[in-house]
ROLUM-796025 format. One record per atom (N, C-alpha, C): z, y, x negated; residue in three letters. Coordinates in pm, whole numbers, padded with zeros to 5 digits, always signed. Atoms other than C-alpha are relative to their C-alpha. Layout:
ZYXALA ...
//
This chain:
-00117-00016-00083MET +00783+05323+06441MET +00114+00060-00080MET -00112-00066+00069LYS +01080+05541+06355LYS +00117-00094-00014LYS -00116+00084+00023VAL +01379+05367+06201VAL +00114+00046+00088VAL -00114-00035-00085ALA +01682+05353+06432ALA +00100+00083-00078ALA -00093-00089+00065GLU +01925+05634+06353GLU +00135+00005+00072GLU -00124+00002-00075LYS +02212+05537+06580LYS +00118-00023-00093LYS -00119+00013+00081GLN +02562+05565+06436GLN +00070-00133+00029GLN -00078+00122-00017VAL +02759+05246+06378VAL +00145+00039+00023VAL -00140-00030-00034SER +03100+05269+06543SER +00082-00127-00016SER -00080+00118+00029ILE +03357+05025+06405ILE +00127+00003+00084ILE -00121+00011-00082SER +03634+04905+06633SER +00059-00140-00016SER -00062+00133+00003GLY +03858+04606+06686GLY -00085-00105+00069GLY +00090+00093-00069HIS +03576+04452+06890HIS -00129-00025-00078HIS +00125+00007+00074THR +03305+04490+06627THR -00023-00139-00059THR +00035+00131+00054LYS +03130+04163+06541LYS -00061+00020-00139LYS +00044-00016+00139VAL +03074+04122+06168VAL -00097-00113-00038VAL +00098+00091+00058PHE +02767+03958+06013PHE -00007+00031-00149PHE +00001-00025+00144ALA +02705+03922+05640ALA -00106-00081-00072ALA +00078+00078+00095VAL +02491+03808+05351VAL +00087-00023-00122VAL -00077+00036+00118LEU +02654+03628+05060LEU -00094-00040-00112LEU +00081+00037+00115GLY +02511+03591+04711GLY +00075+00031-00127GLY -00062-00028+00130ASN +02588+03615+04342ASN -00110+00007-00107ASN -00042-00133-00045PRO +02465+03877+04256PRO -00051+00031+00140PRO +00040-00035-00135ILE +02416+04057+04586ILE -00044+00145+00012ILE +00029-00142-00009GLY +02360+04424+04502GLY -00144+00034+00031GLY +00142-00026-00024HIS +01981+04392+04528HIS -00040-00019+00146HIS +00041+00045-00133SER +01984+04264+04887SER -00029+00117+00094SER +00034-00097-00104LEU +01809+04468+05156LEU +00028-00055+00140LEU -00032+00057-00132SER +01932+04240+05434SER +00086+00095+00085SER -00078-00094-00083PRO +02198+04495+05545PRO -00085+00112+00058PRO +00085-00108-00048VAL +01927+04760+05578VAL -00070-00039+00130VAL +00077+00038-00118MET +01715+04566+05824MET +00089-00047+00115MET -00085+00052-00107HIS +01998+04396+06014HIS +00081+00109+00069HIS -00074-00108-00065ASN +02201+04710+06073ASN -00091+00086+00086ASN +00097-00070-00085ALA +01886+04883+06201ALA -00023-00076+00130ALA +00020+00083-00119ALA +01833+04591+06440ALA +00122+00003+00092ALA -00124-00001-00079ILE +02196+04582+06551ILE +00014+00129+00078ILE -00007-00129-00068ALA +02185+04954+06632ALA -00101+00008+00113ALA +00106-00005-00101GLU +01855+04924+06819GLU +00034-00089+00120GLU -00035+00093-00108MET +01989+04630+07023MET +00125+00044+00077MET -00119-00050-00068GLY +02299+04829+07120GLY +00121-00090-00015GLY -00112+00091+00024MET +02533+04568+06975MET +00116+00072-00067MET -00118-00045+00071ASP +02888+04641+06867ASP +00017-00093-00119ASP +00000+00089+00115GLY +02831+04489+06527GLY -00034+00073-00128GLY +00034-00055+00131VAL +02785+04550+06156VAL -00034-00116-00094VAL +00046+00103+00094TYR +02614+04357+05876TYR +00032+00049-00141TYR -00050-00038+00132LEU +02770+04362+05528LEU -00049-00100-00107LEU +00036+00088+00111ALA +02703+04211+05183ALA +00122-00026-00085ALA -00116+00039+00081PHE +02959+04019+04976PHE -00046-00085-00117PHE +00026+00080+00119ASN +02943+03881+04623ASN +00098-00117-00001ASN -00083+00119-00006VAL +03071+03523+04634VAL -00050-00100-00104VAL +00037+00101+00100ALA +03072+03277+04343ALA -00022-00135+00068ALA +00029+00129-00064PRO +02930+02931+04423PRO +00122-00086+00024PRO -00118+00087-00015GLU +03264+02757+04368GLU +00094+00047+00110GLU -00086-00052-00106HIS +03424+02979+04634HIS -00072+00007+00135HIS +00078-00019-00122LEU +03149+02959+04897LEU +00062-00066+00121LEU -00048+00070-00119MET +03291+02696+05129MET +00133+00057+00047MET -00125-00066-00037GLU +03634+02857+05119GLU -00028+00131+00074GLU +00035-00126-00065ALA +03474+03191+05206ALA -00056-00023+00140ALA +00057+00027-00132LEU +03271+03043+05493LEU +00106-00045+00100LEU -00109+00042-00090ASN +03578+02873+05638ASN +00084+00119+00043ASN -00075-00119-00035GLY +03761+03204+05623GLY -00075+00088+00098GLY +00082-00080-00091MET +03475+03385+05793MET -00003-00061+00139MET -00003+00068-00130ALA +03472+03125+06069ALA +00131+00034+00072ALA -00130-00030-00060ARG +03843+03185+06128ARG +00013+00147+00040ARG -00004-00143-00031LEU +03791+03562+06127LEU -00095+00039+00111LEU +00089-00027-00113GLY +03525+03535+06396GLY -00129+00069-00036GLY +00128-00058+00039PHE +03218+03641+06200PHE -00111-00047+00095PHE +00109+00033-00091GLY +02897+03646+06402GLY -00105-00089-00062GLY +00100+00081+00070GLY +02680+03478+06138GLY -00011+00044-00143GLY +00009-00029+00144VAL +02606+03465+05767VAL -00134-00048-00054VAL +00115+00041+00081ASN +02297+03460+05548ASN +00046-00032-00141ASN -00031+00037+00138LEU +02297+03306+05201LEU -00122+00021-00087LEU +00107-00017+00095THR +02091+03393+04897THR +00042-00061-00134THR -00026+00057+00133ILE +02081+03301+04525ILE +00145+00020-00040ILE +00041+00140+00019PRO +02254+03075+04420PRO +00076-00092+00096PRO -00094+00065-00091LEU +02439+02960+04732LEU -00064-00095+00102LEU +00064+00078-00106LYS +02179+02785+04948LYS +00022-00150-00016LYS -00022+00143+00025GLN +02214+02443+04785GLN +00146-00036+00018GLN -00144+00024-00014VAL +02594+02472+04778VAL +00035-00021+00147VAL -00026+00012-00144ALA +02600+02524+05154ALA -00060-00127+00056ALA +00064+00123-00046PHE +02357+02238+05209PHE +00089-00120-00031PHE -00087+00111+00040ASP +02591+02006+05020ASP +00135+00004+00070ASP -00136-00015-00052GLY +02906+02145+05182GLY +00013-00003+00151GLY -00008-00004-00146LEU +02817+02166+05552LEU -00031-00136+00060LEU +00019+00130-00064ALA +02845+01861+05773ALA -00111+00005+00105ALA +00097-00012-00109ASP +02622+01992+06054ASP -00119+00081-00048ASP +00120-00064+00051LEU +02267+02071+05943LEU -00113-00011+00101LEU +00119-00001-00083ASP +01971+02173+06154ASP -00114-00069-00074ASP +00115+00066+00062GLU +01643+01992+06091GLU -00068+00091-00101GLU +00063-00094+00093SER +01509+02308+05923SER +00069-00004-00136SER -00075+00008+00127ALA +01784+02284+05659ALA -00022-00135-00067ALA +00021+00133+00059ARG +01739+01909+05613ARG -00139-00010-00061ARG +00137+00004+00052LEU +01363+01956+05564LEU -00010+00068-00136LEU +00014-00080+00121LEU +01404+02221+05294LEU +00111-00024-00101LEU -00106+00032+00095GLY +01722+02086+05135GLY +00084+00118-00040GLY -00076-00121+00031ALA +01892+02425+05150ALA +00037+00070+00130ALA -00048-00076-00115VAL +02080+02653+05390VAL -00004+00149-00034VAL -00003-00146+00020ASN +02009+03026+05418ASN +00063+00073+00118ASN -00058-00059-00120THR +02164+03083+05761THR +00111-00090+00052THR -00114+00075-00053VAL +02507+02977+05886VAL +00039+00061+00134VAL -00045-00042-00133ALA +02597+02996+06255ALA +00139-00057+00024ALA -00136+00043-00034PHE +02959+02978+06369PHE +00001-00035+00148PHE +00013+00048-00137GLU +02930+02767+06682GLU +00130-00060+00050GLU -00126+00054-00053PRO +03200+02633+06916PRO +00044-00130-00067PRO -00034+00127+00063GLY +03181+02294+06746GLY +00021+00010-00150GLY -00017-00019+00143GLY +03200+02441+06397GLY -00121+00067-00063GLY +00109-00065+00072MET +02966+02577+06131MET -00125-00088-00001MET +00126+00073+00006LYS +02599+02479+06140LYS -00095+00073-00093LYS +00092-00059+00097GLY +02345+02535+05862GLY -00145-00010+00044GLY +00142-00007-00032TYR +01986+02642+05922TYR -00076+00050-00122TYR +00082-00063+00101ASN +01697+02744+05702ASN -00119+00067+00067ASN +00109-00076-00061THR +01464+03019+05820THR -00104+00044-00104THR +00091-00042+00106ASP +01288+03066+05483ASP -00141-00053+00020ASP +00132+00061-00012GLY +01003+02825+05551GLY -00085+00067+00106GLY +00075-00063-00108LEU +00897+02967+05886LEU -00019+00149-00028LEU +00015-00140+00038GLY +00962+03319+05755GLY -00115+00020-00097GLY +00112-00006+00094PHE +00720+03252+05470PHE -00133-00015+00073PHE +00125+00021-00074LEU +00453+03120+05708LEU -00035+00123+00084LEU +00023-00122-00077ASP +00496+03425+05933ASP -00056+00111-00089ASP +00042-00105+00091ALA +00460+03658+05634ALA -00140-00025-00055ALA +00131+00036+00053LEU +00158+03472+05496LEU -00108+00029+00104LEU +00095-00026-00107SER -00018+03489+05831SER -00021+00150+00020SER +00006-00144-00020GLU +00064+03857+05865GLU -00078+00069-00112GLU +00063-00065+00116ALA -00055+03947+05513ALA -00147-00038-00016ALA +00134+00050+00032PHE -00367+03731+05488PHE -00074-00060+00119PHE +00064+00064-00114GLY -00438+03597+05835GLY -00027-00147-00023GLY +00021+00140+00039LYS -00405+03247+05690LYS +00130-00078+00004LYS -00109+00093+00025SER -00179+02946+05686SER -00033-00073-00130SER +00032+00074+00123PRO -00153+02719+05379PRO -00094-00119+00024PRO +00081+00118-00031ALA -00359+02453+05558ALA -00132+00001-00077ALA +00123+00014+00074GLY -00638+02332+05333GLY -00006+00073-00132GLY +00002-00077+00124LEU -00548+02568+05048LEU +00060-00079-00116LEU -00066+00046+00122SER -00473+02469+04691SER +00107+00104-00032SER -00113-00092+00015VAL -00127+02622+04639VAL +00073-00028-00131VAL -00085+00009+00119LEU +00052+02690+04311LEU +00129+00074+00030LEU -00131-00062-00017VAL +00425+02758+04342VAL +00066+00008-00137VAL -00062-00021+00130VAL +00574+02907+04026VAL +00152+00012+00020VAL -00144+00004-00020GLY +00942+02812+04021GLY +00036-00109+00098GLY -00038+00111-00087SER +01111+02507+04169SER +00148+00003+00036SER -00137-00016-00048GLY +01456+02647+04246GLY +00002+00001+00151GLY -00014+00004-00145GLY +01578+02701+04601GLY -00118+00060+00075GLY +00110-00066-00069ALA +01307+02947+04705ALA -00131-00073-00024ALA +00123+00071+00032GLY +01028+02763+04523GLY -00010-00132+00072GLY -00001+00128-00070ARG +01130+02432+04670ARG -00033+00020+00148ARG +00024-00027-00141ALA +01135+02580+05020ALA -00147+00030+00026ALA +00140-00036-00018VAL +00787+02728+04980VAL -00091-00120-00023VAL +00084+00116+00031ALA +00639+02414+04821ALA +00004-00102+00114ALA -00013+00097-00109VAL +00775+02185+05093VAL -00066+00054+00127VAL +00059-00062-00119THR +00669+02429+05365THR -00151-00006-00005THR +00146+00003+00013CYS +00314+02453+05232CYS -00054-00142+00018CYS +00043+00139-00016ALA +00285+02075+05207ALA +00010-00042+00146ALA -00021+00036-00140SER +00425+02033+05559SER -00103+00066+00091SER +00100-00073-00079ALA +00170+02288+05684ALA -00142-00048-00029ALA +00130+00059+00023GLY -00117+02078+05547GLY -00079+00059-00114GLY +00070-00052+00117ALA -00198+02238+05213ALA -00094-00105-00058ALA +00093+00094+00061GLY -00497+02084+05036GLY +00057-00063-00125GLY -00068+00047+00120GLU -00288+02050+04720GLU +00117+00093-00027GLU -00114-00081+00042VAL +00050+02170+04597VAL +00030-00032-00146VAL -00038+00014+00140VAL +00120+02229+04229VAL +00132+00074-00020VAL -00131-00060+00024VAL +00482+02295+04133VAL +00013+00027-00149VAL -00005-00041+00140ALA +00516+02490+03809ALA +00141+00044-00038ALA -00132-00037+00049ASP +00839+02512+03615ASP +00015-00052-00142ASP -00025+00048+00136LEU +00939+02492+03250LEU +00105-00109-00001LEU -00098+00107-00018ASP +01224+02270+03373ASP -00072-00116+00070ASP +00082+00108-00055ARG +01015+01955+03419ARG +00080-00089+00096ARG -00079+00089-00084GLU +01298+01747+03566GLU +00019+00059+00139GLU -00019-00064-00130ARG +01365+02000+03841ARG -00130+00001+00080ARG +00129-00002-00068ALA +00995+02035+03922ALA -00037-00138+00053ALA +00034+00136-00043GLU +00951+01658+03940GLU +00083-00044+00120GLU -00082+00032-00120ARG +01238+01632+04188ARG -00065+00056+00126ARG +00067-00061-00115VAL +01056+01870+04419VAL -00127-00077+00035VAL +00123+00076-00022VAL +00731+01679+04376VAL +00030-00133+00069VAL -00035+00127-00062GLU +00900+01349+04463GLU +00042+00018+00145GLU -00040-00027-00138GLU +01053+01503+04775GLU -00122+00025+00088GLU +00121-00026-00077ILE +00712+01627+04886ILE -00078-00129+00024ILE +00070+00128-00016LYS +00558+01285+04826LYS +00064-00085+00110LYS -00070+00077-00102GLU +00825+01129+05049GLU -00027+00055+00140GLU +00013-00063-00130ARG +00777+01380+05329ARG -00145+00016+00044ARG +00139-00032-00030CYS +00405+01454+05307CYS -00091-00083-00089CYS +00066+00094+00091SER +00242+01150+05153SER -00150+00025-00012SER +00144-00022+00004LYS -00114+01265+05234LYS -00039+00123-00080LYS +00030-00123+00073VAL -00086+01593+05041VAL +00009-00025-00150VAL -00007+00015+00146PRO -00179+01574+04669PRO +00099+00101-00058PRO -00102-00088+00059VAL +00108+01716+04465VAL +00023-00040-00145VAL -00021+00030+00141ARG +00168+01745+04093ARG +00083+00110-00065ARG -00084-00091+00076VAL +00372+01922+03827VAL -00083+00066-00110VAL +00054-00070+00118ALA +00265+02185+03572ALA +00118+00062-00073ALA -00123-00041+00067THR +00524+02251+03305THR -00020+00067-00136THR +00019-00080+00121ASN +00362+02432+03012ASN -00095+00114+00033ASN +00073-00123-00031ASP +00193+02770+02991ASP -00147-00023+00029ASP +00143+00021-00019SER -00164+02643+02957SER -00029-00074+00131SER +00020+00076-00125ALA -00130+02393+03244ALA +00027+00087+00121ALA -00033-00090-00112ILE +00031+02656+03467ILE -00112+00100+00022ILE +00110-00097-00012SER -00244+02911+03393SER -00124-00067+00058SER +00115+00073-00052GLU -00513+02651+03460GLU +00015-00028+00149GLU -00025+00026-00142ALA -00351+02556+03790ALA -00010+00128+00082ALA +00007-00128-00070ALA -00323+02923+03884ALA -00145+00041+00026ALA +00140-00042-00014ARG -00692+02992+03825ARG -00075-00080+00106ARG +00070+00084-00097SER -00795+02705+04053SER +00066+00002+00138SER -00074-00003-00127ALA -00547+02787+04333ALA -00055+00107+00093ALA +00035-00101-00099GLY -00634+02966+04654GLY +00116+00093+00030GLY -00122-00077-00024LEU -00275+03085+04688LEU +00097-00026-00115LEU -00099+00009+00107VAL -00033+03158+04403VAL +00128+00067+00049VAL -00128-00053-00046VAL +00334+03205+04495VAL +00096+00009-00117VAL -00097-00024+00106GLN +00580+03357+04249GLN +00140-00012+00062GLN -00127+00031-00066ALA +00918+03207+04343ALA +00116-00009-00099ALA -00110-00005+00095THR +01132+03272+04035THR +00070+00134+00013THR -00066-00131-00002PRO +01385+03555+03985PRO -00069+00104-00089PRO +00071-00094+00087VAL +01143+03713+03733VAL -00065+00108+00086VAL +00051-00112-00080GLY +01059+04057+03868GLY +00109+00070+00077GLY -00110-00065-00070MET +01398+04134+04018MET +00056+00118-00078MET -00034-00117+00081LYS +01451+04378+03731LYS -00128+00080-00022LYS +00118-00086+00004ALA +01217+04675+03711ALA -00083-00019-00126ALA +00073+00013+00126ASP +01124+04608+03348ASP -00042-00144-00032ASP +00043+00138+00021ASP +01053+04234+03390ASP -00153-00006-00015ASP +00142+00025+00012GLU +00712+04117+03274GLU -00044-00098+00108GLU +00052+00092-00100SER +00486+03916+03502SER +00023-00145-00041SER -00017+00144+00026ALA +00556+03545+03532ALA -00133-00064-00039ALA +00133+00049+00038LEU +00178+03495+03490LEU -00081+00116-00058LEU +00086-00102+00058ALA -00070+03685+03273ALA -00119+00027+00092ALA +00112-00039-00085ALA -00365+03864+03431ALA -00113-00102-00002ALA +00111+00096+00008ASP -00609+03599+03306ASP +00028-00131+00072ASP -00031+00118-00081ALA -00433+03340+03521ALA -00049+00016+00144ALA +00043-00027-00137PHE -00571+03504+03837PHE -00152+00009+00008PHE +00143-00014-00023THR -00918+03515+03990THR -00024+00091+00120THR +00034-00093-00107ALA -01093+03757+04223ALA +00006-00067+00137ALA -00008+00048-00137GLY -01023+03714+04593GLY +00117-00093+00029GLY -00112+00091-00013GLN -00724+03490+04532GLN +00117+00069+00072GLN -00119-00052-00065LYS -00409+03534+04741LYS +00120-00019-00093LYS -00115+00005+00091ALA -00098+03617+04535ALA +00122+00055+00072ALA -00118-00034-00080PHE +00246+03623+04699PHE +00123-00003-00091PHE -00123-00009+00080ASP +00553+03746+04505ASP +00118+00006+00095ASP -00116+00000-00090LEU +00880+03657+04679LEU +00096+00114-00030LEU -00082-00117+00031VAL +01047+03951+04501VAL -00041+00113+00095VAL +00031-00097-00105TYR +01074+04229+04759TYR +00053+00141-00025TYR -00066-00129+00012MET +01273+04521+04618MET -00082+00109-00065MET +00089-00100+00060PHE +00979+04697+04450PHE -00133+00000+00074PHE +00130-00006-00067PRO +00653+04820+04606PRO -00106-00084-00070PRO +00097+00078+00076GLU +00455+04658+04325GLU +00069-00058-00124GLU -00062+00066+00115THR +00592+04405+04076THR -00104-00019-00110THR +00091+00029+00111ALA +00445+04318+03736ALA -00095-00114+00037ALA +00083+00111-00047PHE +00316+03994+03893PHE -00113+00052+00089PHE +00100-00056-00089MET +00136+04192+04162MET -00103+00083-00076MET +00093-00080+00080LYS -00014+04431+03906LYS -00097-00089-00077LYS +00084+00093+00074ALA -00141+04141+03697ALA -00104-00063+00092ALA +00092+00061-00096ALA -00295+03977+04004ALA -00108+00098+00043ALA +00096-00101-00046ALA -00457+04301+04124ALA -00102+00034-00107ALA +00092-00035+00109SER -00609+04368+03782SER -00112-00102-00014SER +00103+00104+00006ALA -00801+04041+03812ALA -00079-00010+00131ALA +00072+00002-00126GLY -00921+04117+04165GLY +00063-00086+00107GLY -00071+00078-00101ALA -00667+03900+04347ALA +00061+00094+00103ALA -00061-00080-00108ARG -00498+04019+04669ARG +00151-00027+00001ARG -00144+00026+00010PRO -00124+04057+04603PRO +00083+00066+00111PRO -00101-00060-00088VAL +00170+04117+04837VAL +00137-00033-00057VAL -00138+00030+00041ASN +00544+04137+04777ASN +00070-00079+00110ASN -00073+00089-00090GLY +00815+03942+04956GLY +00067+00068+00118GLY -00067-00073-00108LEU +00914+04210+05208LEU -00024-00066+00136LEU +00031+00065-00127GLY +00737+04028+05492GLY +00081-00126+00022GLY -00080+00121-00012MET +00917+03703+05419MET +00146+00035+00029MET -00136-00045-00027LEU +01252+03884+05406LEU +00015+00040+00146LEU -00002-00046-00139LEU +01173+04046+05740LEU +00003-00116+00098LEU +00015+00104-00103HIS +01067+03735+05926HIS +00110-00106-00008HIS -00112+00095+00004GLN +01335+03499+05793GLN +00125+00065+00057GLN -00117-00069-00054GLY +01594+03765+05880GLY -00003+00010+00151GLY +00014-00008-00145ALA +01459+03810+06231ALA +00033-00134+00065ALA -00031+00132-00054ARG +01481+03435+06286ARG +00150-00029-00007ARG -00145+00018+00011SER +01841+03433+06160SER +00071+00075+00113SER -00064-00081-00103LEU +01937+03714+06398LEU -00019-00062+00138LEU +00025+00067-00128SER +01778+03525+06687SER +00092-00121+00016SER -00092+00115-00006ILE +01985+03215+06602ILE +00140+00046+00036ILE -00137-00046-00022TRP +02309+03415+06599TRP +00021+00061+00138TRP -00019-00077-00122THR +02249+03624+06910THR -00069-00059+00123THR +00077+00051-00112GLY +02004+03428+07124GLY -00096+00104+00057GLY +00086-00108-00047CYS +01805+03753+07159CYS -00123+00014-00089CYS +00120-00030+00078THR +01461+03863+07044THR +00024+00124-00084THR -00031-00115+00085PRO +01512+04092+06743PRO -00112+00106+00005PRO +00101-00106+00003PRO +01333+04431+06723PRO -00069+00003-00137PRO +00063+00017+00132ILE +01100+04333+06437ILE -00059+00129-00052ILE +00060-00125+00047ASP +00922+04669+06425ASP +00105+00094-00059ASP -00109-00084+00050VAL +01253+04850+06375VAL +00049-00054-00135VAL -00043+00062+00125MET +01359+04603+06105MET -00102+00026-00111MET +00105-00024+00097ARG +01024+04641+05931ARG +00002+00146-00049ARG -00003-00141+00036SER +01044+05020+05939SER +00116+00032-00093SER -00116-00022+00085ALA +01391+05014+05787ALA -00025-00051-00142ALA +00030+00056+00131LEU +01275+04789+05503LEU -00104+00082-00074LEU +00105-00078+00065GLU +00960+04987+05433GLU +00050+00135-00047GLU -00058-00128+00042THR +01155+05311+05421THR +00085-00019-00125THR -00086+00028+00115ALA +01400+05154+05174ALA -00082-00026-00126ALA +00079+00040+00117VAL +01126+05018+04944VAL -00107+00103-00036VAL +00112-00090+00025TYR +00836+05261+04985TYR +00034+00148+00019TYR -00036-00138-00031GLY +01022+05572+05098GLY -00068+00051+00125GLY +00073-00038-00121ARG +00811+05573+05413ARG -00034-00125+00079ARG +00050+00110-00080VAL +00687+05355+05697VAL -00148-00016-00028VAL +00139+00024+00037VAL +00356+05194+05601VAL -00090+00003+00123VAL +00094-00009-00110SER +00065+05284+05827SER -00081-00128+00011SER +00081+00121-00022ARG -00122+04989+05982ARG -00125+00029+00081ARG +00122-00035-00073LYS -00413+05177+06134LYS -00123-00048-00073LYS 
//
């Protein structure tokens, strides 16, 4: 599908949406959301702002007063919003983080579309859910925590949380035990244990910031992967990351995080507008930005 090429016309009636992060220059959220806004015929625009964590709540309160249509949050603001917002949707309470803020008549409300966005992307890429799979999640920060909890909630056969920060990883493990007591869950916190867990996993998820720079090395070496394994890198700004190359060299099936970005964003837009977003248009905009073309699915 051709990416929408409609001109954005700014007026005094234009509804403003945004993504906030620190840093924010890497974000492709404006690309997909502005394509969707144009396709939907909305008088709106989606922008990106760099906001330090200590200024987040002040910024959100200002945006509410200015009449913003909705806001997405990325690194490192999701936990700050979770702690700062009084009204939280069950999706945010489940994942312990907020990536979507709606400005409703009663005030600001925090949501999290990352978990369902990940499941949508996983199904689209591999035709699978995490149910019954042994899952290794590398990284236990906001994104890693969301994926680990989501996989456990979806009935994973086992969840291994890998992080060199053992205390942080153990916090995620304890949360999963409280919510999903029937799912085996454990921590891996040194290189050999992480590699061993990776080799025995059906799905390996790379959920650290490693790979957001073009010259970053893979978070896992090639010998940590096995043939036929599913490998999901949440990094989305490159067609193929070092993690994906390492996985492919061992015969694993790697994908980047573009699908997760797409589907979590579509869910956010639906929350803000109450409308069904044009996912094909959003996808085409993202693929053009990353690959320089729309990917054929024939």
